[in-house]
matplotlib code that plots the C-alpha trace (Angstrom):
import matplotlib.pyplot as plt

x = [-25.1, -23.8, -24.0, -20.6, -20.5, -16.5, -17.5, -18.9, -16.9, -13.1, -13.8, -15.5, -12.8, -10.1, -11.9, -12.7, -8.6, -7.1, -10.0, -9.0, -5.3, -5.1, -7.0, -5.0, -1.7, -3.3, -3.8, -0.5, 1.3, -1.0, 0.7, 4.4, 2.8, 1.7, -1.6, -4.3, -4.5, -1.3, -1.5, -4.8, -2.5, 0.2, -1.7, -3.8, 0.1, 1.2, -1.8, -1.4, -0.1, 3.7, 3.1, 2.9, -0.7, -0.2, -4.0, -4.8, -6.7, -6.6, -10.2, -9.9, -13.9, -14.7, -12.1, -13.3, -16.9, -15.8, -13.6, -16.4, -19.0, -16.1, -15.5, -18.6, -20.0, -16.6, -17.3, -20.8, -19.6, -17.2, -20.0, -22.1, -19.4, -18.7, -19.7, -21.3, -19.3, -16.4, -17.2, -16.9, -13.0, -12.1, -14.6, -12.5, -9.4, -10.7, -11.9, -9.1, -7.2, -9.7, -9.9, -6.9, -4.6, -5.7, -4.5, -0.9, -0.4, -1.3, 0.8, 4.0, 3.5, 3.0, 6.3, 8.2, 6.5, 7.2, 10.6, 11.1, 9.1, 9.8, 5.7, 3.9, 2.2, -1.2, -0.2, 2.1, -0.5, -3.0, -0.1, -0.7, -4.5, -4.8, -2.0, -3.1, -5.6, -5.6, -7.9, -10.4, -10.3, -6.6, -7.5, -10.8, -9.4, -5.7, -6.6, -9.2, -6.5, -3.6, -4.7, -3.6, -6.3, -5.6, -6.7, -10.1, -8.1, -5.9, -8.3, -11.7, -9.1, -8.0, -11.1, -13.5, -10.6, -10.3, -13.9, -14.5, -11.1, -12.2, -14.2, -11.9, -8.8, -12.0, -12.7, -9.0, -8.3, -11.4, -10.1, -6.4, -7.9, -10.2, -6.8, -4.8, -7.2, -7.5, -3.5, -3.4, -6.0, -4.2, -6.6, -4.8, -6.0, -7.2, -10.6, -12.5, -12.5, -16.2, -16.8, -14.0, -16.3, -19.0, -18.4, -16.7, -20.0, -22.5, -19.8, -20.0, -23.3, -25.3, -23.1, -23.6, -27.5, -28.6, -26.7, -28.1, -31.5, -31.3, -29.4, -32.4, -34.9, -33.6, -32.9, -36.6, -37.8, -35.2, -36.8, -40.3, -39.7, -40.9, -38.8, -38.2, -40.1, -37.0, -35.6, -32.5, -29.1, -28.6, -31.7, -31.2, -27.5, -28.5, -31.3, -28.8, -26.1, -28.6, -29.7, -26.4, -25.4, -28.6, -27.9, -24.2, -25.3, -28.1, -25.8, -23.3, -25.4, -27.3, -23.5, -23.0, -20.1, -21.2, -18.4, -19.2, -23.1, -22.5, -19.9, -22.8, -25.5, -23.8, -23.0, -26.6, -27.7, -25.6, -26.1, -30.3, -31.1, -28.0, -30.3, -31.4, -28.3, -26.1, -27.2, -26.4, -23.0, -21.3, -22.7, -21.7, -18.3, -18.5, -19.7, -16.6, -14.1, -15.5, -15.8, -11.3, -11.0, -12.3, -11.0, -7.7, -7.1, -8.7, -6.5, -3.1, -4.3, -4.3, -0.9, 2.3, 5.4, 7.1, 5.8, 6.1, 10.2, 10.4, 9.0, 9.9, 12.6, 10.5, 7.9, 9.7, 10.5, 7.3, 6.4, 9.1, 8.6, 4.3, 5.3, 8.3, 7.5, 3.9, 1.8, 3.5, 3.8, 0.1, -0.7, 1.4, -0.1, -3.7, -3.3, -0.5, -3.0, -5.3, -2.8, -2.3, 0.9, 3.8, 3.3, -0.3, 0.9, 3.8, 1.7, -1.3, 1.6, 2.9, -0.9, -1.3, -2.2, -2.6, -4.6, -7.4, -8.3, -5.3, -5.2, -8.8, -8.4, -5.3, -8.2, -9.7, -6.9, -7.4, -11.0, -10.6, -7.8, -5.1, -1.7, 0.6, -2.1, -0.5, 2.6, -0.5, -1.5, 2.2, 2.8, 0.1, 0.9, 4.0, 2.9, 0.1, 2.7, 5.1, 2.5, 0.9, 4.7, 6.2, 3.4, 0.8, 2.8, 4.4, 0.8, 1.1, 5.3, 4.8, 1.9, 3.3, 6.6, 4.6, 2.5, -1.1, -2.5, -4.3, -4.6, -7.4, -9.3, -9.0, -5.3, -4.6, -0.6, -0.6, -3.2, -1.6, 1.8, 0.5, -2.6, -0.7, -1.3, -3.8, -7.1, -9.2, -12.7, -12.6, -14.7, -11.6, -10.8, -7.1, -6.0, -6.8, -4.5, -1.8, -2.0, -1.9, 1.1, 3.3, 2.3, 2.4, -1.1, -2.3, -3.7, -7.2, -7.0, -10.7, -11.0, -12.2, -8.9, -11.2, -11.8, -8.1, -7.1, -9.5, -8.4, -5.0, -5.4, -7.5, -8.8, -12.0, -9.9, -10.0, -8.8, -5.0, -4.4, -2.0, -0.4, 2.7, 2.5, 4.9, 6.8, 3.1, 1.4, -2.0, -4.0, -7.8, -9.0, -12.5, -15.3, -18.7, -20.4, -18.1, -16.6, -13.5, -15.0, -11.6, -8.2, -5.2, -2.2, 1.6, 4.7, 8.1]
y = [50.4, 47.7, 44.2, 42.3, 38.9, 38.3, 35.3, 33.4, 35.3, 34.5, 30.7, 29.9, 31.8, 29.9, 26.5, 26.8, 28.2, 25.3, 22.6, 24.3, 24.9, 20.9, 19.6, 21.7, 20.7, 17.1, 17.0, 17.8, 15.7, 12.4, 12.3, 11.9, 9.3, 10.9, 10.5, 13.3, 12.3, 13.0, 16.2, 17.0, 16.3, 18.5, 21.5, 21.2, 21.2, 24.1, 25.9, 25.2, 27.0, 26.3, 26.6, 29.6, 29.4, 30.2, 29.0, 28.2, 25.4, 22.1, 21.3, 17.3, 17.0, 19.0, 16.6, 13.7, 14.1, 15.5, 12.3, 10.0, 11.1, 11.1, 7.8, 6.3, 7.9, 6.9, 2.9, 3.5, 4.3, 1.8, -1.2, 0.6, -0.6, -3.7, -6.9, -9.7, -11.7, -10.7, -12.5, -15.7, -15.4, -12.2, -13.1, -15.5, -14.1, -10.4, -11.8, -13.0, -9.9, -8.0, -10.3, -12.2, -10.0, -7.2, -8.5, -9.8, -6.6, -4.5, -7.0, -6.9, -2.7, -2.6, -4.2, -2.1, 0.9, -0.4, -0.5, 2.3, 5.1, 3.9, 3.3, 0.9, -2.2, -0.9, 2.4, 0.6, -2.1, 1.3, 2.3, -1.0, -0.9, 2.8, 1.8, -1.6, -1.5, -0.5, 2.6, 2.5, 5.9, 5.2, 1.7, 2.6, 6.1, 5.2, 1.5, 3.3, 5.8, 3.5, 2.6, -1.0, -3.7, -6.2, -9.9, -10.4, -12.4, -9.4, -6.6, -8.6, -9.1, -5.6, -4.0, -5.9, -6.2, -2.6, -1.9, -4.6, -4.0, -0.6, -2.2, -4.2, -1.7, 0.9, -2.2, -2.9, 0.9, 1.3, -2.0, -0.4, 3.1, 1.4, -0.3, 2.5, 4.3, 1.9, 1.7, 5.7, 5.7, 3.0, 0.1, -3.2, -2.3, -6.0, -6.5, -9.7, -12.2, -12.2, -8.2, -8.5, -11.0, -9.6, -6.4, -8.0, -9.4, -6.7, -4.4, -7.0, -8.8, -5.5, -3.9, -7.0, -7.6, -3.5, -3.1, -6.0, -5.4, -1.8, -2.1, -4.9, -2.0, 0.8, -1.3, -2.6, 1.2, 2.4, -0.4, 0.6, 4.3, 5.1, 6.4, 10.2, 11.2, 11.1, 13.7, 11.6, 10.2, 13.3, 12.9, 9.1, 10.0, 11.9, 9.3, 6.7, 9.0, 10.3, 6.4, 5.1, 8.4, 7.6, 4.0, 4.6, 6.9, 4.7, 1.2, 3.2, 5.1, 1.7, -0.3, -1.9, -0.9, 1.9, 1.6, -2.2, -1.8, 1.3, -1.0, -3.9, -1.6, -0.3, -4.1, -5.0, -1.7, -1.9, -5.4, -5.6, -2.8, -1.7, -0.7, 2.2, 2.7, 3.4, 6.6, 7.6, 6.5, 9.4, 11.8, 9.3, 9.5, 13.1, 13.3, 10.7, 12.7, 16.0, 13.7, 12.6, 16.0, 17.5, 15.0, 14.8, 18.9, 19.2, 16.3, 18.6, 20.9, 19.6, 18.7, 20.8, 19.9, 21.3, 19.0, 16.3, 16.8, 15.2, 11.5, 11.6, 9.1, 6.6, 7.2, 6.3, 3.1, 2.2, 3.1, 0.9, -2.3, -1.8, -2.2, -4.2, -6.9, -6.7, -6.5, -9.0, -11.7, -10.9, -11.4, -14.6, -16.0, -15.4, -16.0, -18.7, -21.3, -20.0, -21.0, -17.5, -17.5, -15.1, -12.8, -12.1, -12.2, -10.0, -7.2, -7.8, -7.1, -3.9, -2.4, -2.0, 1.6, 3.5, 6.6, 9.1, 5.9, 6.0, 9.8, 9.8, 6.6, 8.9, 11.0, 9.0, 8.9, 12.8, 12.8, 10.2, 12.3, 9.6, 10.2, 11.1, 11.3, 13.8, 11.2, 8.8, 11.5, 12.1, 9.0, 8.4, 11.1, 9.5, 6.2, 7.5, 10.1, 7.5, 4.8, 7.3, 8.7, 5.0, 2.4, 4.7, 6.5, 2.5, 0.7, 0.5, -0.4, -2.8, -4.5, -5.1, -6.0, -9.1, -9.9, -9.4, -7.4, -8.9, -7.9, -5.8, -7.4, -4.9, -5.5, -8.4, -8.2, -8.3, -11.0, -13.0, -12.5, -13.3, -16.0, -17.9, -17.8, -20.9, -20.7, -23.6, -24.6, -25.6, -28.8, -30.5, -33.7, -33.9, -36.7, -34.8, -31.7, -33.4, -35.9, -32.9, -30.9, -33.9, -33.2, -35.4, -37.1, -36.9, -40.0, -39.2, -38.2, -38.3, -35.1, -31.5, -29.6, -26.8, -29.3, -30.2, -26.8, -26.0, -29.1, -28.1, -24.5, -26.2, -22.6, -20.2, -19.6, -16.0, -15.1, -15.1, -18.2, -20.7, -24.0, -25.7, -28.6, -30.3, -27.8, -25.7, -22.8, -23.5, -20.4, -19.0, -17.2, -16.2, -17.8, -18.9, -18.2, -20.6, -22.7, -21.9, -20.9, -21.3, -21.6, -20.2, -22.4, -21.4, -23.1, -23.1]
z = [14.9, 12.4, 13.6, 13.4, 11.7, 12.5, 15.0, 12.0, 8.8, 10.5, 11.5, 8.2, 6.4, 8.1, 7.4, 4.3, 3.3, 4.8, 2.8, -0.3, 0.8, 1.7, -1.5, -3.9, -2.3, -2.2, -6.1, -6.7, -4.2, -5.2, -8.5, -6.5, -4.5, -1.3, 0.3, 0.5, 3.7, 5.0, 3.2, 5.3, 8.5, 7.8, 7.3, 10.3, 12.0, 10.2, 10.5, 14.5, 17.4, 16.5, 12.6, 10.3, 10.7, 14.5, 15.2, 18.8, 19.4, 21.9, 22.2, 22.7, 23.1, 19.9, 18.1, 19.7, 18.9, 14.7, 14.5, 15.9, 13.3, 10.7, 11.3, 11.4, 7.7, 6.4, 7.6, 6.6, 2.9, 2.9, 4.1, 1.1, -1.2, 0.1, -2.3, -0.6, -2.8, -1.4, 1.9, 0.2, 0.4, 2.7, 5.8, 7.7, 7.2, 8.3, 11.3, 12.6, 11.9, 13.4, 16.8, 17.3, 15.2, 16.9, 20.2, 18.8, 17.7, 21.1, 22.8, 20.9, 20.1, 24.1, 25.1, 22.4, 24.4, 28.1, 26.7, 24.6, 26.3, 29.9, 31.0, 33.2, 31.9, 31.8, 30.2, 27.5, 26.0, 26.6, 23.6, 21.8, 22.1, 20.5, 17.6, 17.1, 14.3, 10.6, 9.9, 7.2, 5.8, 5.1, 3.3, 1.5, 0.1, -0.7, -2.0, -4.4, -5.5, -6.0, -9.4, -8.8, -9.3, -6.2, -6.6, -4.8, -1.6, -0.9, -1.5, 0.5, 3.3, 3.5, 3.3, 5.6, 8.2, 8.2, 8.5, 11.3, 13.4, 14.9, 17.7, 18.9, 19.4, 20.9, 23.9, 24.1, 24.2, 27.3, 29.0, 28.9, 30.7, 33.2, 34.3, 34.3, 36.0, 38.8, 38.9, 39.6, 42.0, 44.0, 43.3, 42.3, 38.1, 38.3, 36.3, 36.6, 33.7, 33.6, 33.5, 30.4, 28.8, 29.4, 27.9, 24.8, 24.1, 24.8, 22.3, 19.8, 20.0, 20.4, 17.5, 15.5, 16.3, 15.3, 12.6, 10.7, 12.0, 11.3, 8.2, 7.2, 7.7, 6.0, 2.7, 2.8, 3.2, 0.3, -1.9, -1.3, -1.9, -5.0, -8.4, -8.5, -5.4, -3.3, -5.5, -6.5, -5.6, -3.3, -0.9, -0.9, 0.6, 3.1, 4.4, 4.4, 6.2, 8.7, 9.3, 9.7, 12.1, 14.1, 14.4, 15.3, 18.1, 19.6, 19.8, 21.3, 23.9, 24.3, 24.9, 22.0, 18.9, 17.0, 14.6, 14.0, 13.7, 11.5, 8.9, 9.1, 8.2, 5.4, 3.8, 4.7, 2.9, -0.1, -1.0, -0.2, -1.9, -4.2, -7.4, -4.8, -3.2, -6.7, -7.8, -4.1, -4.3, -5.5, -2.9, -0.2, -1.5, -1.2, 2.3, 3.1, 1.8, 3.9, 6.6, 6.2, 5.5, 8.6, 10.7, 9.6, 10.0, 12.9, 14.7, 13.1, 14.8, 18.1, 17.8, 19.5, 17.6, 20.2, 22.6, 19.9, 20.0, 23.8, 22.5, 18.6, 19.2, 21.4, 18.9, 16.3, 17.3, 18.3, 14.7, 13.2, 15.8, 14.5, 10.8, 10.8, 13.8, 15.3, 12.2, 9.9, 12.9, 13.7, 9.8, 9.4, 12.7, 11.2, 7.5, 7.4, 8.3, 5.9, 3.1, 1.7, 0.2, 1.1, -1.1, -0.2, 3.7, 3.4, 1.4, 3.8, 6.3, 4.7, 4.0, 7.7, 7.2, 10.3, 10.1, 11.9, 14.3, 16.0, 16.7, 17.8, 19.8, 21.6, 22.6, 24.6, 27.9, 27.2, 27.6, 30.6, 32.5, 32.1, 33.8, 30.8, 28.3, 25.9, 25.3, 24.1, 21.9, 20.4, 19.8, 17.7, 15.5, 14.4, 14.5, 11.9, 9.9, 9.1, 8.0, 5.9, 4.4, 4.1, 3.7, 2.0, -0.9, -1.5, -2.2, -5.9, -5.7, -3.2, -4.9, -7.9, -6.6, -4.3, -7.5, -6.1, -8.7, -11.4, -14.8, -16.2, -18.4, -21.3, -21.0, -23.0, -23.3, -19.4, -19.1, -21.6, -19.5, -16.3, -17.1, -19.9, -23.5, -23.8, -22.2, -21.1, -19.6, -16.4, -17.3, -19.2, -17.8, -16.4, -18.7, -21.7, -20.5, -19.6, -22.3, -24.5, -22.9, -21.7, -17.9, -15.2, -14.9, -11.6, -9.4, -10.4, -13.9, -14.7, -12.6, -14.3, -14.4, -12.4, -9.7, -9.2, -9.6, -6.5, -4.6, -4.7, -3.7, -0.9, -0.3, -2.4, -5.5, -6.8, -10.7, -10.4, -7.8, -9.8, -9.1, -10.7, -12.7, -14.2, -16.3, -16.3, -14.2, -14.6, -13.2, -12.3, -15.2, -14.2, -12.1, -12.4, -9.2, -6.5, -9.2, -11.7, -15.0, -17.2, -16.3, -18.1, -19.2, -19.0, -20.3, -19.4]

ax = plt.figure().add_subplot(projection="3d")
ax.plot(x, y, z, "-o")
ax.set_aspect("equal")
plt.show()
């Protein structure tokens, strides 16, 4: 009697065919500006029970497991590619966006869900928490594939924020699930301020401590490994990703934020052992793309379009409030005091991409048995779909329209157009500059132009920053460490 392998071959054939079709469709869709991630999500939906594929899949537990593992790999890969120097300009605004910004976004979106979906306040705020944070998978991949060169302040803020705001979103989601279950069980739903504070400190404290400590230990291990003895970058990538998943799992089990821990671990390893990690980045890129593909396909399979239609219009309303009201207000409140200019605030507000994180978080109430949890999943899916469709496909256009891009160093004509025709050393005295170009002289005429420009900006300067002086625009052309190296002069 022949042994049947249908239990292996049929699922493998279906999975491989779905990934192959998704990648092939993604290659063509990317040429017209649509996201790869959107294609994976749509293909998963079409393969589901209501689509041509007809695959019946409702394993939320498997999707929850795959989603968490995939997000951990994506955050680890993003951390490995984050240069520590970007923290000079991006850490403070990112921390504000990842904490205060998520809370404000949750509150405003929750108010919209309360009105549009006719939910109680705990459930409405739970919806706000689920969709309140930007997504690392979407931000990392779309910024990379868009082809635009953002100025360092904007790029660093977006990347670090997307890597660090997941812990706050998870914390808020779990808190409102606890309140919702207490209300559903006939309790008051009250959660003491002490419990909330203790949980917050535990999540962020253990996440930071274990992420930084384990990152340092892994970096030292990589530096002590002999050259060539490990088989090259592929084996090192496997060592890094397995170590990252172990830290993610242990931190989560210990009560901390595994997402924060794995991202910080990646940052420490990527900067302390950069020479050893660099050969493995291509393999890590493959792991990250595989994680994104599997996660978005599974999450697409979970969606039942006929159920989705019942809450489509209210969900679209929640999505529009999130994109055009909640995100802009939260970004403005966090970044305006840090002297971000209106163009930068506008772009960062628009590129608040939602991806797999809201859909994974929407599985939390399903797993916890919160009443009406399927509605949250449907709303999260609509939010992600509209975000990838509208925001994800317009990254390059919006970056150029808001002027947050910087010229390619090899594009001399573009550099002259943006930064000016004349280049001066930043140590040039202001009195000499003003006398030569006929510009108004500032009060301290002996001050170097670089020091004057940095004082006028009143924030860490990055290439592309500029200040108007009389009929001239003086811009930062390059940096030497923390100081301005050369300035550009644009007249008229």
